[in-house]
VODREN-545355 format. One record per residue: residue in one letter; x, z, y of N, C-alpha, C, O, CB in turn. Coordinates in steps of 0.02 Angstrom, whole numbers, plus 50000, padded with zeros to 5 digits. Glycine has a CB too. Example, Ala and Ser with C-alpha at 12.3 -4.5 7.8 and 13.67 -1.06 7.14 Angstrom:
<nodes>
A506605039049716506155039049775506605039049835507125042349834505655045249776/S506425035449888506845035749947506455039450002506705040250057507045028649970/
</nodes>
This chain:
<nodes>
M455524645150666455194642950604455714641850550456204638350562454774636550616/R455604644650493456054643650436455724639050386455154640050367456244650450403/V456084633850366455814628850321456124629850253456734630150247455944621750348/V455724630150201455964630750133456104623850105455704619250113455464634450088/L456684623050073456864616550047456384614549990456264618349944457584616650022/S456134608549995455714605949941456144603449884456744602449892455264600349967/A455824602349826456194599549769456474592749786457034591049765455744599149707/A456084588749824456324582149841456934582549886457424578849877455774578049876/L456914587149935457494587849980458094590349942458654587849953457324592650037/A458004595249897458564597749858458884592049819459494591649814458344603349811/G458454587649791458724581949754459114577349798459634574649778458174578149721/L458874576249860459224571949906459904574849924460404571149927458814570849969/L459934581449937460564584549955461064584049899461654582949911460454591849975/I460834584949837461284584249780461524577049774462114575749759460944586349715/F461074572349786461254565249781461804563549831462254559549815460644560849795/T461774566449891462274564849943462894569249937463344568649978461964565650011/G462914573749888463494578249883463464583949933463974587049947464124574449893/F462884585249960462784590050015462344595649989461764596050007462474586650078/I462624600049947462234604949910462194611549949462714614349966462524606149840/A461594613849962461504620050000461564626049954461254626049901460834620050037/R461954631149975461974637349938461374641649959461044640350009462634641149950/A461254646849919460674651149933460734654550000460224655850033460594656349878/D461354656050022461444659550086461494654750145461664656850200462054663850083/E461344648250134461404643350187460734640050202460714634450228461914638150168/V460184643350187459524640550200459444639650275459504644450313458954644950171/P459304633550298459264632250370458614635050400458144636550364459304624850384/D458614635750466458004637850501457504632250508456904633350507458184640650570/Q457754626150514457314620450517457624614650479458244613950477457154618450591/V457204610350449457434604350416457014598550442456394598750440457384604950338/L457344593350466457004587350490457184581650443457774580350430457214585550564/E456674578350416456774572950369456404566650393455914567150430456544574850298/G456644560950372456304554850390456594548850355457094549350319456314553850465/S456284543050367456494536950334456854532350383456774532950444455894533350304/I457244527850356457614522750394457424516050363457524514850303458394523950393/Q457164511550404456954505050380457234499550424457524500850477456184504550377/G457144493350402457434487650437457234487250510457644485150552457234481350404/G456624489250527456404488950596456764493750642456694493150703455684490250599/D457154498450615457534503150657458184500150683458514503250724457684509450617/H458364494350660458994491150680459054490850756458624488050790459054484050650/Q459594493750782459764493750853459214496650896459024493950948459924486650877/T458954502450873458474506250911458714513550915459204515350883457754505850880/Y458344517650954458484524850960457864528750940457304526250945458714526651032/R457974534950918457414539150898457574546450917458134548750910457274538550822/L457064549950942457134557150956456834561150898456294559450873456784558951023/L457184566350877456924571050827456854577850861457344581450865457404571450764/P456254579550885456174585950921456184591950874455964591550816455514585850961/F456434597550900456404603950864456384609450916456634608650971457014604850815/D456074614950898455974620550944456504625850935456644628050880455284623550935/V456804627850991457324633050992457004639451019456764639551075457934630951036/P457004644850980456684651051002457084654651056457694653651062456564655750943/A456754658851094457084662951145457594667551112457484669951056456574667051185/G458154668751146458674673051120459194669651078459674672851058458374678451081/T459114663151064459594659551024460244658751064460234657051123459324652651003/R460814660051031461464659451064461874653551039462354651451071461864665751054/R461674650750980462074645350951461614640850910461184643250874462654648150908/I461724634350915461374629450875461884625750832462374623250858460964624350919/T461764625550767462204621950722461784616750684461244618250659462554626850672/V462044610650682461694605150650462134601850598462724600650610461474599950703/E461854600550539462174596350489461714590450476461114591250466462314600350422/F461994584450476461604578350471461884573950415462484572950410461594574450538/E461434571350374461634566950319461114561450310460524562450326461734570850254/Y461334555850284460854550450270461124546150213461724546250198460734546150334/T460674542450182460864538050127460954530950152460764529250209460324538250071/G461234526750111461284519550126461944517250154462014511450173460764517850173/R462434521650156463074519450184463364513550145463694509150174463574525250183/E463254513450079463514507950040463184501250058463444495950042463424509349965/R462594501550091462254495550115462364494550189462004490550221461504496050100/R462854498150217463054497650287462524500450335462534498850395463194490450305/T462064504550309461634508250355462064512950396462484516550369461084512150316/T461954512950462462364517050507461904520750555461474517850587462874512650546/V462024527450560461624531650605462104535450650462564538850626461154536550565/D462004534850715462384538750764461974544750785461364544850779462574534450825/L462324550050811462004556450823462184559350891462764558850913462204561450768/G461694562150924461794565650987461304571350994460904572650949461724560851047/L461324574851051460904580751061460664580951133461054579951180461284587251044/L460014582351142459724583151208459424590051214459114592551167459194577751222/G459514593151273459184599451287458464598551306458204592951303459554603051343/P458124603951325457404603651337457204599751400456614598351409457114610451342/D457684597951443457514594451505457564586851498457504583251547457964596751560/G457664584451436457714577251428458404574651445458854578551459457184573751470/F458484568051445459144565151452459464566551520460064567951523459114557651441/R459074566251573459364566751640459254573551672459454574551730459074561351685/G458944578251638458794584651667459404589151673459944587551648458264588151627/Q459304594851707459864599651716460124602051650460734602751641459634605551759/D459674603451603459884605251535459664599651489459214600451447459584612251513/G459984593951498459784587951462460304585651412460344588451357459654582451510/F460694580651429461184577851383461704583051364462054585751408461514571651413/R461774584551299462254589651276462784586751230463194590451203461884595151240/G462794580151222463354577151185463144571451140462554570551125463684582351145/W463644567751119463544561851076464164561051033464714559851059463394555251119/S464084561650968464644560850923464624554250885465064552850844464674566550874/G464114550250897464074544050860464054545350786463674549450762464664539450878/G464474541750750464494542750677465104546550653465254546450593464484536150644/N465454550150699466094553250678466024560450655466524563350634466584552950735/K465434563450659465364570550637464704571450601464184569050623465394575350699/R464734574750544464114576450509463884583550523463334585450504464204575550434/R464314587450557464134594350575464394595850645464954593950662464434599450523/F463984599150685464214601450750463864607850770463334609550743464104595950804/T464164611350818463864617450844463914617450919464394614750948464204623750814/V463424620450952463404620951025463214628051043462734630851016462894615851055/A463594631051089463454637851113463634638251187463864633351216463854643151071/A463514644051215463654644951286464394644351301464584641651353463404651651311/T464814646751256465534647051269465934641351238466474639751262465804653551243/D465674638251185466074633351150465614628451115465024629851102466544636651100/A465894622651100465514617451065466004613051027466584612351047465084613351114/T465764610050974466164605150938466344599450985465914597151022465784602550875/P466974596950984467144591251026466634585551016466414584250961467844588751009/S466464582351070465924577451078465304580751109464864577251134465734574251011/Y465274587551107464694591051132464894595851188465474597751194464344594851076/L464404597851229464534601751289464294608851280463714610051262464194598551349/P464734613751292464504620651291464054622051351464084618551402465094625551292/G463624626951344463174628751398462614633151373462554634151312462894622551432/P462214635851418461674640251397461204637051347461074631051350461274642451458/I460964640951301460474638551252459784640551277459544646151266460614641551179/T459464636051312458814637251342458264636551290458254631451255458694632451402/P457824641351283457284640551234456824634751254456734633351313456874647051227/G456544631651204456094626051217456194620551166456474621651112456204623251287/R455954614651183455974608951137456594604851149456654601451200455334604551144/W457054605251102457664601151103457544595051059457034594451025458284605251078/S458034590351059457954584451018458634582050993459124582051031457614578751057/L458664580150930459224576150907459084568950929458524566550925459314576650830/L459604565650951459554558650972459894554350919460494554850909459874557551043/L459504550150886459774545650835459834538550863459384536150897459334545750771/G460384535350847460474528350862460604524650797460954527150753461054527150913/F460324518550790460384514650728460744508150744460414502950752459684513350695/P461414508050748461764501850765461704496450711461754490550726462494503250777/N461614498550649461554493550596461104495950540461244501050508462254491750568/V460564492250528460114493550472459884486750445459594482850483459494498150493/R460014485250383459804478950355459054478550349458704483650346460134477850286/A458794472350348458074471350349457714474450289457144476550295457924463950351/D458054474750232457724477350172457894484650159457774487150104457914473250112/A458164488250208458374495150199457784499750186457254498950215458754497650260/R457874504450142457394509850128457794516250117457894518450060456934508150065/D458024519250172458474524950168458154531150198457614530850227459144523450204/R458494536850190458234543250213458774546950252459374546250239457994547350153/Y458554551150300459014555550334458754562750328458154563850318459084553650409/T459204567550333459044574650332459474578150385460084577550385459164577750261/A459144581750429459494585950478459334593250463458744595150460459284584150552/R459844597250453459764604450440460004608150502460554606950526460164606650376/I459594612750526459724616150590459714623650579459254626450550459214614050644/W460244626950604460284634250603460314636950675460604633750719460924636650562/F460004642650685460064646150749460484652450738460354656350691459354647950778/D460984653350781461434659150776461764659550707461804664950678461064665650791/D461984653850682462324653650617462984657250624463394655550667462434646250594/T463094662350583463704666350587464224664250536464764667250532463544673650578/R464074659150495464574656850447465164653650483465064649850530464254651950397/D465744655150461466334651950489466524645850448466274644850393466924656950491/D466954641850477467204636150439467604638750380467784644650377467644631550484/A467744634350333468104636250273468774639450291469104637350339468214630150228/P468994644550253469644647650266470204642450264470164637650226469784653250215/L470714643650303471304639150301471674640150235471964635450208471774640550360/R471664646250209471924647650142471434652450109471174657050141472654650650144/R471324651450046470824655550011471124661349972470754665549946470434651149964/E471784661649966472084666949927472194673249968472324672950028472734664549897/A472144678949934472284685349966473044686049976473434683549936472014691249925/G473234689450029473944690550041474064693550110473594695050147474334684050034/W474714694350126474914696950191474994691050239475384686450225475574701050186/Y474634691250294474644685950344474914688650410474744694250431473944682850354/R475334684650442475704686850501475404683750564475274677750565476454685150494/G475304687950615475004685250676475164689250738475514694250736474274684850667/D474894686850793474974689950859474274690650888473894685850890475444685850906/L474104696750911473424698250931473334699151006472824701951028473194704450897/H473814696951047473754697951119474174692751155474794692751149473974705251140/M473854688251193474214683151230473764680051282473154680651280474494677651183/H474074676551330473714673551386473974666451398474534664751381473804677851450/D473544662451427473714655451440473394653451506473244657751547473484650751382/A473274646951516473014644451580472314647051595472094646651652473014637051580/H471964649551545471294652051557471294658951589470764661451608470904652251492/S471884662051597471944667951640472594667351677472674662851718471904674651599/D473074671851664473684672051705474304669951667474854671951686473774678951733/G474244665851616474824663251581475124657351618474754652951641474644661251509/G475774657351625476114651851661476754649851626477044653751590476254653951732/C476964643651638477594641151610477834635251652477484633051698477504638951535/A478434632851637478724627351676478394620751658478294619151599479484627051664/S478224616851709477944610251699478504605351680479084607251676477584607751762/Q478334599151668478844594051653479344593351709479924591551698478514587351639/A479124594751771479584594351828479934600951842480314601451890479194592051890/G479794605951801480114612451811479764617151858480034622351875480804611351835/V479164615351879478764619551923478324624151881478044621951831478334615251972/R478264630551900477844635051861477114633451873476874633051930477994642451880/V476754632451817476044630451820475654634551768475964637551725475964622851808/P474994634551772474604637651718474774634351651474784628251646473844637051731/C474914638551601475184635951538474614633651492474174637551477475604641451502/P474624627251471474054624651432473984628051365474474630051333474134617151422/L473354628551343473194631951281473534628551221473754631951175472444632051270/F473584622051223473904618451167474614620951156474834621551098473904610951180/L474974622351209475664624551203475704631351168476154632651129476004624851272/T475234635751183475214642251150475134641351075475504644451036474634646551177/A474664637251053474574636050982475184632750951475374634450895473954631750971/Q475474628050985476054624450958476644629150948476974628850896476254618751004/V476784633450996477344638150990477204643150934477654644750895477474641851057/A476594645550930476424650350876476534647150808476794650450762475694652650883/A476344640850800476454637450736477194636550722477414637550665476104630550736/Q477584634850773478304633950764478644640450744479164640350710478614631250827/R478374646050765478674652550749478414655550684478544661350669478544657450806/G478054651550646477864653450579477284658350574477194661450522478434656450546/L476894659050627476324663550624475754660450585475684654350581476094665450695/D475354664750555474764662450518474134662850560473654659150547474674666650455/F474114667150610473524667750652473724670250721474234673650729473004672550620/I473314668650770473384671550837472694672950865472194669850844473784666650885/A472654677750911472054678950950472234677651023472684680851050471774686250939/V471884673151054472004671451125471534675751167470924675051163471894663751139/T471824680251206471444685751238471504685451314471814689751344471694692551212/D471214680351343471244679751416470784684951448470324687551417471034672651438/H470944686551511470614692051546469884690551561469734686051600470984693751610/N469434694351530468714694351547468384687551544467874686451576468634697151616/T468664682851507468374676251502468404673751430468814676051390468724671351549/T467964669051415467974665851349468024658251356467874654651309467344667651309/S468244655951414468304648751424468784645551374468724639651359468524647151495/Q469264649451348469744646851300469424645451232469704641651193470324651651291/A468844648351218468524647451152468364640151139468414637951082467894651651148/N468174636451190468014629451180468634625451161468614621051118467684626551243/G469204627051194469824623751177470064625451107470324621151071470364625551227/L469974631651087470164633651019469774629850966470044627850915470064641151009/R469124628750979468714624950932468974617750926468974614850872467974624950954/E469204614950981469474608150979470144607950942470274603250904469564605351050/L470564613050952471244612950924471264614750850471724612650815471684617650963/Q470774618650826470824621350758470904615950704471314616950659470224625450743/P470554610350705470664605350652471374602750650471634601050596470184599550661/Y471704602250707472394599950709472864605250682473324603750643472594597950780/F472764611450703473194616950680472894619850617472614625350617473274622450736/D472944616050562472604617950501473004622850458472814624250402472444611850461/R473574625350484473944630650451473954637050494474234642050473474654628450435/L473664636750553473674642250601472964643850620472614639750650474104640550664/L472734649850604472064652050621472034653850695472414658150718471844658050577/L471584650650732471504651850803470874656050814470324653650804471464645150843/M470974662250836470404666850843470254667950917470714669150957470564673550809/P469624667550937469444669051006469474676551019469324680550975468754666351022/G469654678251079469664685251100469644685451175469644680351209470284688951072/R469624691451201469704692351273469984699251286469854703951248469034691251311/E470364699951340470584706551361470084709151412470034706751468471304706151392/I469714714251390469234717451435469644721451485469934726651468468724722051396/T469674719051546470124721851597469714725651648469314722751685470534716251631/T469804732251650469424736451696469904740751736470504740651725468924740951657/F469624744651783470034749051824470244755351786470664759151811469654751051886/S469974756451726470134762551689470384761051618470324765251574469514767051685/G470654755251608470944753551544470814746351524470344743151548470694758151492/H471244743951479471164737151452471054737751376471334742151344471784732651468/A470644733251350470534733151277470404725851257470084722051293469934737751257/N470674724051199470534717451173469904717551130469834721951087471134714851132/W469464712851141468894711651097469044705151060469014699751089468214711151137/I469214705750996469434700050956468874697850910468594701850872470074701950915/G468704691550913468184688850871467504688450904467044685350877468124692750809/G467424691550961466784691350997466794686251052467264686051091466614698251025/I466274682051055466244677051108465594677551147465444673351190466304669951079/A465194682751134464584683751172464754685951243465284688751254464134689051137/P464304684651291464424687051359464514694651359464184698251321463844685051406/L464964697151402465094704251405465214706151478465644703351512465714706251361/D464834710951502464904713351570465434718851570465344724151541464224716051598/F465994717451604466574721851603466624726351664467124729851672467204717751598/R466124726551707466174729851772466064737351767465574740051792465664726851821/V466534740751733466484747951725466484751451793466904749951836467074750651681/G466014755951802465944759351866465404756451910465254759151963466594759351902/S465124750751889464574747751927463904750551905463864754251857464584740051919/K463384748651942462714750951924462514748551855462204752251817462204748551976/D462684742351838462484739551774462914741951716462684742151659462514731951778/V463544743751730464004745951677464324752451701464894752451725464554740351662/P463974758051693464224764251723464874766851691465264770251725463704769451717/D464994765251626465574768051593465774763651534465464758551521465444775351570/W466304765751500466544761851442466054761751385466044756951346467204764751418/N465644766851379465134766751326464664760751335464444757851286464734773251326/A464514759051397464084753351410464434746751392464114742051371463874753251485/V465094746651399465474740751377465474740251301465324735051273466204740951404/L465644745851268465714745751196465054744351161465044741551107466004752451172/A464504746351192463854744951162463734737451156463364735251113463294748251203/Q464044733651201463954726351199464364723051143464234717351126464154723351266/T464844726751115465264723751063465054725650993465324722950945465984725851073/D464574730150986464394732750920464194727050872463794722750889463824737750926/G464494727350812464304722550760464644715950764464504711550722463584721450763/E465094714950811465434708550816466174709650832466334712950881465104704050872/G466614707050790467324707450802467594714550798467274719050770467484704550869/I468184715550828468484722150833468714723350904468844718650942469074722950783/V468784729750922469034731650988469664735850978469674740350937468494735651029/S470184734251017470794738251016470984740351086470924736351133471384734350983/I471194746551095471454748851159472144745951169472574746551125471464756751164/N472264742851226472914739751241473374744451280473144748451321472814733251280/H474024743851267474544747551304474274753851337474254754251398474854742951358/P474074758851297473674764451323474024769051372473694772351412473444768551268/V474704769351372475034774151416475424770651472475824773851505475504778651376/R475314764251481475644760851537475404763851604474834765951609475504753251535/P475844763951654475624766451719475114761651749475154755551741476224767351767/S474644764451785474124760551818474214761251894474234766751920473414762651796/G474264755651927474354755751999474344748752027474074744151996475014759252018/E474644747952085474614741452118474944735952078474744730152082474934741852186/A475454737752038475794732651997475364730451939475404724651917476454735451971/C474944734951914474514733251857473924738051856473934743251823474914733551788/M473414736351893472844740851902472464741551835472254736651805472374738351957/G472374747851813471994749051752472374748151688472084748351635471414744751751/C473034746951692473414745551631473414751451582473374750451522474124743651648/G473454757551608473434763451564472724765451549472264764451589473804769251597/W472624768351489471954770351468471764776951501472074782051486471914770951390/S471264776851545471054782951580470304783951575470004787351616471264782751652/A469994780951524469274781951514469134789351502469554792751472469014777651455/P468564791851524468424799051516468334801051443468224796751400467794800951555/E468374807451429468324809951361467634808851331467554809251270468484817351358/T467154807351372466474805951346466424799051315465904797251287465964806651402/T466954795051320466944788351290466914788951214467284792851184467574784351310/D466464785251183466364785451111466894781151076466804775151067465644783051092/L467454784351058468004780651029467864778550957468254774750929468634784951030/S467314780750927467134778450861466954771050861466924767950808466564782550832/R466824768350920466664761250926467294756950934467244750850942466194760050984/I467874760050933468504756450941468874756650874468964762050845468944759550998/Q469084750950850469354750450783470114750650781470394751950727469124744150752/A470464749450837471194748750834471514750950899471184751550951471384741550818/V472164752150895472574753650954473184749150952473514748550900472774761150957/E473334745951009473944742051015474524746851025474674748851082473894736851075/V474854748750970475384753750974476044750850999476464754451025475484757050907/V476124744350990476724740951015476494735051057476144730651034477194738550956/N476704735151120476554729651166477224726651188477594729851227476134732051227/G477374720651165478004717551183478594721651158478664722851098478054716751259/A479024723851204479644727351186479604734851197480124738051204480214724551226/D478994737851197478954744851217478984749951160478884755851172478314745951254/A479114747751098479064752251041479504758451048479304763951028479254748550978/D480104757651074480564763351079480634765851151481134768951169481254761251053/S480134764451192480164766351262479654771851277479264773851234480034760351307/E479674774151338479194779251360478484776551363478004780451367479394782051427/W478414769951361477744766851365477464765351296476934762151291477784760551406/S477794767351243477544766151176476844769151167476704774651190478024769051124/G476414765451133475744767951119475694771951056475144774251038475264762251115/I476264772951021476234776450956476004783750964475554785750926476924776350923/P476274787751010476024794651016475284795051032474934799351005476414798351070/F475034790551074474314790451090473904789151026473414792551013474154785051143/W474124784250987473784782550925473794788450876473284790050845474094776350892/E474374791650869474424797150821473984803050842473744806650798475144799450815/R473874804050906473414809250928472694807550906472314812050888473444810051005/Q472524801150907471854799250884471784800550809471264802950786471724791750899/L472324799050770472304800450698472214807850686471824809850643472934797850664/S472574811850722472534819150711471864821950733471664827350711473094822750749/A471504818250775470834820250795470304817750746469704818650757470674817750865/G470534814450692470064812150641469814805050651469374802850615469494816550638/R470094801450699469874794550713470324789650675470924789350688469874793050789/R470034785950630470434781350589470494774650624470194769650603470114780550519/M470894774550676471034768350712471644765050681472124768450663471144769750788/T471624758550676472174754750646472694753050699472524750750754471914748350613/A473324754250683473874752450728474004744950722474094742350666474504756450712/I474024741550779474194734450781474704733350836474854737950874473554730050792/G474954727350842475414725550895475204719150928474804715350901476124724950868/G475464717950988475324711751024475884710151072476144714651105474664712251061/S476074703951076476614702051120476414702551194476834703851237476844694951105/D475764701551209475534701051278475904695351313476064695751372475644707751316/N476034690051275476414684451302476034680951358475434679751353476564679351246/H476394679351412476114675751469476484669151482476354665751531476134680051532/D476944667351437477354661351446477514658751376478004660951346478004662751489/A477114654151350477164652251280477874650351258478074652551204476714646551267/P478254646451295478924644451270479454649951275480014648851251479154638551308/R479294655651303479794660951312480114662651246479764663451195479464667251344/E480774663251245481154664351183481334671651171481424673651114481774660251183/T481394675651224481654682451217481104687551231480604686151263482244683551265/T481224693651205480774699251218481184704751250481634707551219480434701751152/D481024706351311481384711551348480924714351402480324713151400482054708751380/A481214717951449480804721051501480424715851542479924717551575481244725251546/G480654709651542480324704451582479734701151548479384697251580480814699351601/G479624702551485479074699451449479244698751375479784700651353478914692551478/A478774696051337478854695651264478754688551240478344684851266478374700451229/A479144686851189479044680451155478434680851110478264686151084479674678651114/L478104675251101477534674951056477754677350986478264675250960477244667751052/G477354681750957477504684250890477954690350889478144692550834477824678950851/A478134693050947478554699050949478194704450990478194704151051479264697450979/P477894709250957477894710550885477414705950847477004702350876477704717850873/T477474706250781477014702850736476574708050701476834713050674477404698450684/T475934706950701475474711050663475354707750595475144701950593474794712250701/V475484711350541475444708550474474844711850439474824717950431476104709750433/V474374707650418473724710050392473644707650320473744701850305473144707650437/H473444712350277473254710250209472524708250211472084712450223473384715950157/A472394701850199471714699150203471554695350139472004692850105471634694550264/E470914694850124470694691350064470744683850070470714680250020469984693250048/A470824681450131470904674350144471164673650216471144678350254470234670350134/L471394667650232471584666350302470974663650338470894657550346472194661350306/S470554668250359469954666650398469844672350447470094677850436469324665550352/M469474671150500469364676450548469004682450518469214688050530468984673750608/P468454681550481468134687450452468604691450407468594697550409467534685350412/A469014687950367469454691550321470004695250358470164700950341469764686650271/V470294692150409470824695450448470544701550485470854706850485471144690550499/L469954700850515469654706450550469464712050502469534717950518469044704250590/D469224710250442469084715350392469714719150372469704725250365468754712250329/G470264715450364470904718750347471124723650400471394728950384471444713550337/I471004722050463471184726650517470724732650516470964738350523471134723050586/R470084731650507469614737350503469814742050447469764748150454468894734950493/E470034739250391470204743350333470884746650338471064750650295470174739050271/G471274744950389471934748050397472474745050355473004748150349471884755250383/R472374739250325472874736050283473344732050328473354725950326472554731350230/V473734735650368474124732450422474784736050430474824742250427473724732550488/F475314732150440475934735050467476174730650524475974724850529476494735650412/V476594733450566476844729850625477584728450616477994733050608476724734050690/D477764722050617478464719750618478664719650692478534714850728478564712550583/V478984725050714479064726350785479454720850821479274719050877479424732950796/Q479964718150789480374713050822480164705950804480484701150825481094714050804/G479634705250764479414698550745479924694750705480104689050721479234694550806/S480184698050652480754695350616480584689450571481034685550553481064700750574/R479964688550553479724683450506479784685450433479374683450392480104677050517/D480294689550415480394690950344480384698450326480344700050267481044688050322/R480434702950374480394710050358479684711850338479204709550368480624714450418/A479624715850286478964717550261478974724350228479504726950209478714712250210/M478384727350222478314733750190477644734250155477164730950174478404739450241/S477624738350103476994740350071477004747950066477534751050068476904737050000/W476414750950060476354758250062475774760250017475194758550031476264760950135/E475924763849964475394766049918475554773049895476114775549902475324761249858/A475044776249866475124783149843474734784149779474224780949767474904788149897/I474994788849738474684790549674474644798149668475134801649680475084787449614/A474054800549649473964807649636473514808249574472914807049578473644811349698/G473814810049517473444810149454473214803049437473614798449434472844814849459/A472564802349426472284795749410472084791849473471874786049467471694796449364/A472144794849531471924791649593472504787649624473084789649620471664796849643/R472334782149655472824777749688472524775449754471924774149759473014771749643/A472944774849804472724772449869473264768149900473854769149887472534778249916/V473054763449941473524759349980473384760650053472924764150072473464751849962/M473804757650095473744758450167473014757850190472674753050173474184753450203/G472784762750229472114762550255471594766050212471034767150235471914755650266/Q471774767850151471294770950105471394778450101471874781250128471354767850036/S470914781850067470934789050058471194790749989471054787149940470244792150070/L471554796349984471814798749920471624806049911471814810249952472584797949917/P471234807749860471054814849848471654818549818471924816449767470444815349802/V471844824049849472394828249824472184835549831472054837949886473064826849864/A472154838949775471964846049775472554850349796473124848249792471704848149706/A472404856449818472934861149836473384862449777473154863949722472624867849862/G474034861749788474534862949736474704856749695475204856749660474304868249692/D474284851649699474434845549661474934841149698474964841149760473784841549648/G475324837549660475814833149689475544826049699475094823949663476434832949646/A475824822549747475674815549759476334811849768476814814649795475214814649822/T476364805749747476954801449755476774795749802476304791949788477214798849687/F477154795149856477064789649903477624784649892478204786449887477064792249977/V477444778249887477914773049869477964767949925477474764849945477704769549802/L478564767249951478704762350003479064756349972479604757149942479134765450060/G478774750449979479114744249962479364741150026478974740250073478654739449922/A480004739350028480304736650090480694730350074481074730150025480754741850124/T480604725250116480924718750105481344716950166481124717750223480404713250092/S481954714650153482414712150205482584717450257482624715950316482114706050239/V482664723750234482834729150280483434733150254483494739050269482224733850290/G483864730050215484444733550188484864736750242484994733750294484864728750148/G485074742950229485484746650277485074750450329485354754350368485934742050313/A484414749450329483984753150375483814759950344484054761650290483344749150391/S483394763650378483174770150352482424770550354482094767550397483494775950392/A482144774350306481424775250302481244782350323481614787050310481164773850230/E480674782950357480424789450379479754790750345479304786550345480354789650456/L479684796750316479034799050292478734803450346479024808350368479114803150224/I478134801550369477814804850426477154807750403476724804250377477704799850485/V477074814250413476454817850394476174820950458476494825150490476594823250339/D475574818850476475234821550535475664821050598475664825450640475034828750523/G476044815550602476444814350662477144817150661477524815950707476094816950720/Q477324820950609477984823950604478394820450551478154819250495477924831450589/V479014818650567479464815850518479694821450472480044825950494480064812250552/V479504821150408479674826450361480244824550315480524828750280479064828350320/E480424818050314480994815950272481244809250296480854804850315480784815550197/R481914808550296482224802050311482664800150252482984804450221482644802450378/R482674793650238483084791450181483374784550195483034780050221482654791350116/R484004783850178484344777450187484094772350137483994774050078485104778350181/I483994766250159483774760850114484394757050092484744754250134483264756150149/P484534756750028485124753150004485124745850026484594742850036485174753549927/A485714743050032485794736150054485974731549997486174725850009486314735650109/D485914733849935486154729849878485634725049850485784721349803486384734449824/A485014724949879484504720349855484014718949911483884723449953484134723249792/P483734712949914483274711349969482624715249967482304716250019483114703949968/V482414717449907481804721249900481974728049872482304728649820481284717549855/Q481754733349906481904740149885481254744149878480774742949914482394743549935/T481264749049832480704753549822480944760649828481404762749793480364752249753/L480624764549873480784771549882480174775749867479614773949885481034772849955/R480284781449833479734785949815479834792649849480374795549849479694786849738/F479294795149879479294801649912478784806049877478224803849864479144800949988/T478974812149861478504816849831478254821649884478614823649929478844820749772/W477624823549876477304827949926476784832149890476444829649844476974823749983/R476714838349909476244842849875475674844549922475774846549979476604849349851/G475064843849896474474845049936474344852349948474534856649908473894841849905/D473994853750003473794860650019473034861350022472784866550045474104862850086/G472674856249999471944856550000471644854350066471024854150072471724863349985/G472054852550115471804850450181471804842950189471984839150144472204853650235/R471604840850248471604833750266472244832150304472444835750349470974832050309/H472544826550286473164824450318473174816850321472804813450286473784827150281/W473604814250363473744807050361474494806150353474904809550385473494803450425/V474674801550309475374800750288475554793350294475204789050268475474803350214/R476094791950328476294785050337477054784550337477404789550327476014782150403/A477314778450346478044777350345478244772650401477874768250422478254774450277/N478854773750425479204769150471479834766750438480104769950393479354772550538/V480084761050460480754758750443481134757450508480894753850551480724752250398/R481734760550514482144759850574482804756550556483084757850503482254766650608/G483054752350601483694749150592484264754050598484164759850615483784743550641/S484864751650583485454756050586485584758750656485924763850665486064752350561/D485314755250707485394757450776484844762350797484814764450854485394751550823/G484404764050749483864768750763483234765650792482734769050802484114773850810/R483254759150806482664755850835482144754550781482304753150723482874749250869/L481514755050802480964754050755480924746750733480894742250775480304756350786/W480904745650667480844738950639480134737850611479814732850627481354737850583/L479904742450571479254741750539478854748150549479124753650541479324740050464/L478224747450565477784753150574477184752250528476844747150531477554753950649/G477054757250486476504756750438475914760950457475984766150490476734758650370/N475324758750437474724762750445474674767950389475004767150338474094758250445/P474274773150399474294778850352473844777950291473404773750288474094784950388/I473994782150243473534783950190473244790750208473614795250230473874783950119/Y472594791650198472264797850218472164802450158471804800750111471584796250252/V472484808250161472424813150107471804817550121471714819950177473064817550102/E471394818350069470784822250076470714826950017470984825649964470164817750082/P470354832550026470204836849969469774833049918469364828849938469854843449991/P469854834349855469414831049806468674832749820468514838049847469604833349733/A468244828149802467524829149813467294835449777467474836649719467124823049788/G466904839549812466644845649781467114851449785466954856949760466474844449710/
</nodes>
């Protein structure tokens, strides 16, 4: 049932400073009065939850605080207080907004299945003066997809790590006594913040139990965006699903999930999917680590490829050739990186494992929020700082006549017309830049060391065909430092 706000309710919300935007109309609104007789009593506010609901979000407000009116808040499932799906939490007076879902809930509340039926808000009135005449309003949303406010609202390049594990799967670290134990989620967030990252995705194997911990930690880590994810781990490949917390059946090859298409169908419309370490060997040491899904797999449902996993950028296990084959096949998958960290305090990146943030995936996003970061990845506005340097950076744009494009965008270039590709590079003096067209390095150029920020221009002439053009930056030792996503050259329309 959807309730339209009345003029009186709108006035109340404005009075309390709680103004609803047009896109925030709740599914249900519960209103009522508070009087002296409510002092030290409890009240149930029933509401009906429809079948198929995955998340309940409640915002609660009341008047009279200046008169010491106090209302505490809790939630009961359809089985009442003592039933199997009964008590779902109590926040007292410390929260005006909370959410409850199968995988996660606001602290004070319990995650669990959202059973359809009659639920109730539980109100407690510890203090109401005898002459009180106050009002309360509860606004309820089902499957509310709005995220909390961005940590930063400005557009820019944000640095993060999109692949890691903790105690919710196989992440381990030394305990206070020096014994290796499952590594707590808090430590992962703390190390990521110390290393200057702006966002992380915690991608434990086939589980979302970490999502509840991330919801608890996010208010404390108010400079580090904590994104839920999971590594879909199968016998024929691994892939990260970032931003999705819905249940997902990963049993590829079973009766219920015959192939990867059945997995990917469950992710449509939510988050992004990236193929992880696609050319790693698969065997007893790491079953399913390499991507071996059949050619019938619909790769159009996959948005990204983890081209750098830990320290493999310059090794035989690099995912770059696999990714470039997808580009040449016309699939616009975004190149990203992930440390695949399994030990949060680890300092080094080598054959034994990777430090958090090495590599770093750098995303141009409209804000530091999960929707904005995921949109930036979908759009290809991404480069990979392979060694997680903190300060190395690149930009990539192109101009052809009056047309301009940046990383991830298309540039129309007619046969015989020239295009100029512009590489901006920061903190890479003495390195070299590579111009790559359709997977082939067509030009290398030394980057001067006389300034922290350098601009290099490459000229290229179109042939009327479709191409993808990108840039790398390599250190003086030849090792890959920065990897850029392409600009897509296309024939002009018509």
